[in-house]
Legacy VTK file of the C-alpha trace (Angstrom):
# vtk DataFile Version 3.0
C-alpha trace
ASCII
DATASET POLYDATA
POINTS 187 float
41.131 24.477 -9.540
40.864 22.711 -6.064
37.063 23.383 -6.031
36.881 21.862 -9.526
38.801 18.696 -8.502
36.646 18.407 -5.412
33.397 18.756 -7.349
34.672 16.259 -9.984
35.582 13.788 -7.317
32.221 14.083 -5.523
30.418 13.794 -8.871
32.221 10.441 -9.615
31.745 9.198 -6.075
28.055 9.816 -6.415
28.026 7.907 -9.755
29.821 5.021 -8.167
27.428 4.823 -5.315
24.476 4.876 -7.612
26.030 2.128 -9.645
26.543 0.085 -6.446
22.964 0.783 -5.311
21.576 -0.455 -8.651
23.638 -3.630 -8.371
22.237 -4.287 -4.895
18.697 -3.842 -6.198
19.015 -6.278 -9.107
17.471 -9.595 -8.318
19.761 -12.531 -8.947
18.089 -14.932 -11.461
17.864 -18.538 -10.441
19.383 -21.206 -12.708
17.440 -24.323 -13.355
18.487 -27.818 -14.336
17.349 -30.105 -17.034
15.470 -32.376 -17.797
12.238 -30.454 -17.269
8.516 -31.388 -17.138
6.345 -28.932 -18.991
2.674 -28.974 -18.116
-0.390 -26.963 -18.201
-2.233 -25.241 -15.491
-5.559 -24.516 -17.050
-5.384 -26.574 -20.134
-4.795 -23.753 -22.642
-3.315 -23.933 -26.010
-0.377 -22.011 -24.577
1.123 -25.446 -23.665
2.005 -26.030 -27.263
3.761 -22.504 -27.432
5.846 -23.582 -24.474
6.717 -26.781 -26.300
7.896 -24.751 -29.297
9.897 -22.463 -27.054
11.652 -25.387 -25.295
12.510 -26.977 -28.588
13.909 -23.650 -29.931
15.861 -23.317 -26.675
17.349 -26.795 -27.266
16.102 -27.859 -23.831
15.730 -31.542 -22.715
12.046 -31.633 -21.742
8.958 -33.818 -21.382
5.494 -32.417 -22.295
2.458 -33.722 -20.496
-0.915 -31.830 -20.572
-2.068 -33.845 -17.401
1.066 -34.338 -15.578
0.885 -36.120 -12.145
3.377 -36.596 -9.360
4.748 -39.860 -11.179
5.813 -37.678 -14.132
8.220 -35.926 -11.892
10.514 -39.063 -11.736
14.052 -37.976 -13.100
12.957 -34.464 -13.650
15.037 -31.488 -12.423
12.534 -28.615 -12.990
8.820 -28.236 -13.172
7.253 -25.698 -15.811
3.757 -24.681 -15.344
2.213 -23.005 -18.275
-0.473 -20.701 -16.764
-3.712 -20.098 -18.618
-7.256 -21.415 -18.354
-9.341 -22.560 -21.258
-12.864 -23.936 -20.628
-12.600 -25.616 -24.106
-9.219 -27.274 -23.059
-10.597 -28.275 -19.675
-13.672 -29.807 -21.198
-11.672 -31.597 -23.778
-9.483 -33.051 -20.928
-12.513 -34.155 -19.061
-11.874 -31.670 -16.197
-13.541 -28.920 -14.393
-11.566 -26.010 -12.798
-11.591 -27.649 -9.393
-10.204 -30.877 -10.756
-7.511 -28.984 -12.574
-6.607 -26.941 -9.510
-6.457 -30.122 -7.441
-4.212 -31.924 -10.004
-1.837 -29.043 -10.272
-1.795 -28.539 -6.442
-0.788 -32.170 -5.967
1.855 -31.842 -8.584
3.316 -28.699 -7.024
3.272 -30.196 -3.607
5.178 -33.337 -4.852
7.763 -31.006 -6.641
8.372 -29.298 -3.398
8.832 -32.584 -1.495
11.335 -33.587 -4.199
13.014 -30.158 -4.133
12.101 -29.578 -7.721
11.947 -25.947 -8.607
9.012 -24.343 -10.354
9.271 -21.982 -13.337
6.009 -20.402 -14.525
5.225 -19.076 -18.006
2.281 -17.008 -18.980
2.420 -16.814 -22.746
-1.019 -15.941 -24.013
-0.839 -12.261 -23.064
-3.908 -10.227 -22.347
-6.176 -12.732 -24.160
-5.213 -15.515 -21.772
-6.097 -13.482 -18.733
-9.510 -13.794 -17.064
-10.935 -15.021 -13.617
-9.971 -18.558 -14.121
-6.447 -17.758 -15.318
-6.051 -15.302 -12.428
-7.135 -17.926 -9.876
-4.551 -20.361 -11.142
-1.791 -17.679 -11.128
-2.767 -16.554 -7.503
-2.772 -20.149 -6.407
0.629 -21.421 -7.916
2.767 -18.392 -8.651
3.827 -17.979 -4.939
5.678 -21.376 -5.311
7.632 -20.282 -8.401
11.343 -19.527 -8.423
10.933 -17.366 -11.473
8.179 -16.232 -13.950
8.466 -15.455 -17.544
5.442 -13.787 -19.162
4.279 -11.837 -22.329
4.069 -8.172 -21.093
0.353 -7.710 -22.275
-0.612 -10.372 -19.692
0.619 -8.294 -16.875
-2.051 -5.698 -17.332
-2.827 -3.880 -14.141
0.405 -5.235 -12.694
-1.195 -8.525 -11.634
1.890 -10.618 -11.962
4.194 -7.956 -10.813
2.296 -7.635 -7.534
2.368 -11.423 -6.772
6.096 -11.688 -7.724
7.108 -8.635 -5.626
5.168 -9.931 -2.617
6.920 -13.351 -2.778
10.345 -12.121 -4.018
10.078 -13.936 -7.395
12.079 -12.740 -10.389
9.709 -11.740 -13.215
10.880 -11.568 -16.829
8.590 -9.827 -19.353
8.873 -10.028 -23.048
6.794 -8.166 -25.661
6.048 -11.178 -27.852
5.852 -14.806 -27.119
8.685 -15.661 -29.688
11.013 -13.403 -27.518
10.467 -15.738 -24.432
12.867 -18.354 -25.989
15.967 -16.361 -24.937
15.159 -15.951 -21.241
13.767 -19.569 -21.084
17.067 -20.808 -22.612
19.142 -18.627 -20.278
17.228 -19.891 -17.137
18.905 -23.294 -17.692
22.545 -24.418 -16.760
LINES 1 188
187 0 1 2 3 4 5 6 7 8 9 10 11 12 13 14 15 16 17 18 19 20 21 22 23 24 25 26 27 28 29 30 31 32 33 34 35 36 37 38 39 40 41 42 43 44 45 46 47 48 49 50 51 52 53 54 55 56 57 58 59 60 61 62 63 64 65 66 67 68 69 70 71 72 73 74 75 76 77 78 79 80 81 82 83 84 85 86 87 88 89 90 91 92 93 94 95 96 97 98 99 100 101 102 103 104 105 106 107 108 109 110 111 112 113 114 115 116 117 118 119 120 121 122 123 124 125 126 127 128 129 130 131 132 133 134 135 136 137 138 139 140 141 142 143 144 145 146 147 148 149 150 151 152 153 154 155 156 157 158 159 160 161 162 163 164 165 166 167 168 169 170 171 172 173 174 175 176 177 178 179 180 181 182 183 184 185 186
């Protein structure tokens, strides 16, 4: 009987320790403030998806395809929608270098103003490619959190960058499912 009590006590102690270990390993998710500026990094059509998500989440946001530092006035969060589109870049009168420079200046100004960055990658695997990956590699390290469609993380590309920079990463199966974590990210 004593052995059984000791075994039971040790078993529950082990479970308790495992539960505590799991809690320590969970990464606390940051909370962002509104209003937010939503802009593209790559001029893909995914910007419109982000607009729909923000509306469904009931967020106070401004959408700007070609946001610049002056658009950050009165904003509390910057949301970058990552995904390059040659067609979108062409329609905007940009090449990849001009787009990277625009986004770089925007992110730098956000840092100066202490405006946190939330990154979205909504196009899944179809929005991946060399140009999109270049943008993600350049700007993800500045993010406080990333929300992405799971298929866009093929090969663990986003996971590696987020782990390297200790950035919380939330993956969803479908774009429509991103509305919940997007909404919950804001106070």
